[in-house]
C-alpha positions, 0 to 999 in steps of 0.5 A: 500500499503506497501512502498518498498525500493528504489533500482535500480529495484524499481526505474525502475518499478516506472518510467514505472508505471509513463509512464502508467499514474500511481501515484508514492509516492517518497521522496524529501529532503523536504517532500514525493511527489505524483508524476504523468507524468507532461505531462499527464492530466489524470495522473495529474487529479488522483493526484487531486483525491487521495488528494482530492485537488481542481483542482485550485491549481497548482503543482510543476513539478520535473525536473532532470536538469537545463537544463530542465527549457526550456522544461516547461518555455516560457522563462527563465530569468537570475534570474532563472539560478542565483538562480539554479547555487546557490540552485539546486538541492535543496528545492527551486521552481521557478515560471516561465511563462508556454509554451503552451503545459504545461497542465493547469491541472498541473498548476491550470488554470494559464499560469505560472509553478512551477519548482523545481530539488530536492536534494535527491538521489531517487527523482534524480534517478526516474527523471533520469530513467523517463526522463521528468518532474514529477508533485508531490504535498506532498503525503498526504490528502489535507490540512493535515500534510506532509509526511516526511517518507514512512509509512506516505504516507501509512498511508495517501492515501493507495491504492490510490497510485500505489506505494511508494518509501522508501528512508528514512526520509526527511533531511529538513522536511518542504516544498521548498522555492517558489520565483516568477520569472514570473513578473517584480520583484521576489516575495517570495511566500512561505518561506523555508529552503532557506531563503529570504536573501539568495535568495536576496543575489544572486539576488542582489535585494529586494524581494517582499512578497506574501500573500494568495490569497484573489480573483482569480487575485492573483497568486496561489501557493502551500501552500499559503492557511490560514489553511494547513499542519494541524492536525485533532486534534484542535492545538494551538499556543501560547507563552511559558508564556501561556503554564502552565495556558493553561495546568492548565485549560484544565487539570482542565477540564479533557482534554488530551492535547499534547504539542509541547515544545521548551523552557527548562522552568522547569514549562513545563518540569514538567507537563507531566502526564496521561492527558499530552504528551509533546514532547520536540522539537530541539532548532535549527531551522533547527532540529525542521524543520526536526521532526516537521511533524513527531511530529505533527503526533504522537500527532494527533494519540493520540486522544487528545482534543488539541495539544498546540505548543510553539511558536518558535522564530520569527526570519528569521532562524524560518520563514518557521517553523512559517509559517507552524505553523501558518497554522496548528494551530489556534492562542491563544484565550480565554480559554472558547473558547477552552473548549466548 
């Protein structure tokens, strides 16, 4: 499937495909989404088939305006309107109790639904042309690296998608923040560009923090699995000081490795060779996030034995990036375990 430039004619064609129950990949500010008419269970099931995604994993419904919250949510708390006023359109999804008519296939069998108004001109034009909610997880194979360019969608899904709208590279580069507003207290389920502190400043209350579920009674939301966003190549997250030692040990065993380097450590800057491919990542969190998945994909395409990722700072600004990296990699382990 070749991506199509997202002009007015392509967007209208895409809206018509969605009305027919077919799949359309489209850009958002975070990552490319694989969209279907959220009101049609059969269409939504095609998303799960195309991605190889388990049926109990809920999807986020993208909507064209704040007014549409009432089309999907049983009740809309004041907190939702406050967050929407501050952050929508933008990379924030809110979990609310769903109306009975919202298909359970969209919500993974749960009585809650995730809603978001994306901040991308193509996504918004498509939503307005379509006139209703579009269920859209990331347009990639389940648990693999999220796509931030149209070509990534084509590489991942091919003809499993009926149309790919090309709206350029995504500006945020990591998935939306998810906050659960369905209970008595707001809970952060997935970090993103919109930070915990930013949400707390709007709501004037402390957020609870959600973790990957350990049983069926726990809220399920996109991106909460322990392993996600992962390259096919084995990847390891390690501290700056560990990198030279690991590189030396692995190249001694003729292992081909790729490195996502963050620091400007001279020892790291000088180690690129025929066995080593180094990508030097931006030093600012927002710039790093924008290039993260593209860089991982580049290394994943090189038939390497290992990808080493230098640990970013563990601060609030880097929380979303560290969340994605921890799920995409293994933590550092003894070298003998990596080389067997």
